[in-house]
C-alpha positions as CSV (number, residue, x, y, z in Angstrom):
1,X,6.0,-4.3,2.4
2,X,4.4,-0.8,2.4
3,X,2.1,-0.2,5.3
4,X,-0.7,2.4,5.1
5,X,-2.3,3.6,8.4
6,X,-5.8,4.6,7.6
7,X,-9.4,5.1,8.8
8,X,-12.6,4.2,6.9
9,X,-13.8,7.8,6.6
10,X,-10.6,9.5,5.3
11,X,-10.8,10.7,1.7
12,X,-6.9,11.0,1.4
13,X,-6.6,7.4,2.6
14,X,-9.0,6.3,-0.1
15,X,-7.2,8.3,-2.7
16,X,-3.8,6.9,-1.7
17,X,-5.0,3.3,-1.6
18,X,-6.6,3.8,-5.1
19,X,-3.4,5.2,-6.5
20,X,-1.4,2.2,-5.1
21,X,-4.0,-0.3,-6.5
22,X,-4.1,1.5,-9.9
23,X,-0.3,1.1,-10.0
24,X,-0.3,-2.5,-8.8
25,X,1.6,-1.6,-5.6
26,X,0.9,-4.1,-2.8
27,X,0.5,-2.8,0.7
28,X,-0.7,-3.7,4.1
29,X,-3.6,-1.5,5.5
30,X,-4.0,-0.9,9.2
31,X,-7.1,0.8,10.3
32,X,-6.2,2.9,13.4
33,X,-9.8,3.0,14.5
34,X,-9.6,-0.7,15.1
35,X,-6.0,-0.9,16.4
36,X,-5.1,1.1,19.4
37,X,-1.3,0.4,19.1
38,X,-1.4,1.6,15.5
39,X,-3.2,4.8,16.5
40,X,-0.5,5.4,19.1
41,X,2.2,4.8,16.5
42,X,0.6,7.3,14.1
43,X,0.4,9.9,16.8
44,X,4.0,9.3,17.9
45,X,5.5,9.6,14.4
46,X,3.4,12.7,13.6
47,X,4.4,14.7,16.6
48,X,1.1,14.2,18.5
49,X,-1.2,14.5,15.5
50,X,-3.4,11.7,14.2
51,X,-2.5,12.5,10.6
52,X,-3.6,9.9,8.0
53,X,-2.7,8.4,5.8
54,X,0.6,7.7,7.3
55,X,2.5,5.5,4.8
56,X,5.6,3.6,6.0
57,X,8.0,2.2,3.3
58,X,10.3,-0.8,3.5
59,X,13.3,1.5,4.2
60,X,11.6,3.0,7.2
61,X,10.8,6.3,5.5
62,X,7.3,7.8,6.0
63,X,5.0,9.9,4.0
64,X,2.1,11.6,5.6
65,X,-1.0,12.8,3.6
66,X,1.0,12.6,0.4
67,X,-0.2,13.8,-2.9
68,X,-0.3,11.3,-5.8
69,X,2.8,13.0,-7.2
70,X,4.7,12.5,-3.9
71,X,3.6,8.8,-3.9
72,X,4.8,8.4,-7.4
73,X,8.2,10.0,-6.6
74,X,8.7,7.8,-3.6
75,X,7.7,4.6,-5.3
76,X,10.1,5.4,-8.2
77,X,13.0,5.4,-5.7
78,X,12.4,1.7,-5.1
79,X,12.4,0.8,-8.9
């Protein structure tokens, strides 16, 4: 399962989620504003930065603030 760490106000988060939905890719969303442990995780994997969206893939790889093209390239690796 793909996990997307987001906030409600983040335009890049909205764009990434819309891209996933448009391509019928299922994912779990975790709002870091509502989950302190998730916020700490995002900060840890982004070298102290609260960078979102942080997207974690089933193989453990991570994309941070990806473009739609980067998302497409990554998803194609799993197909």
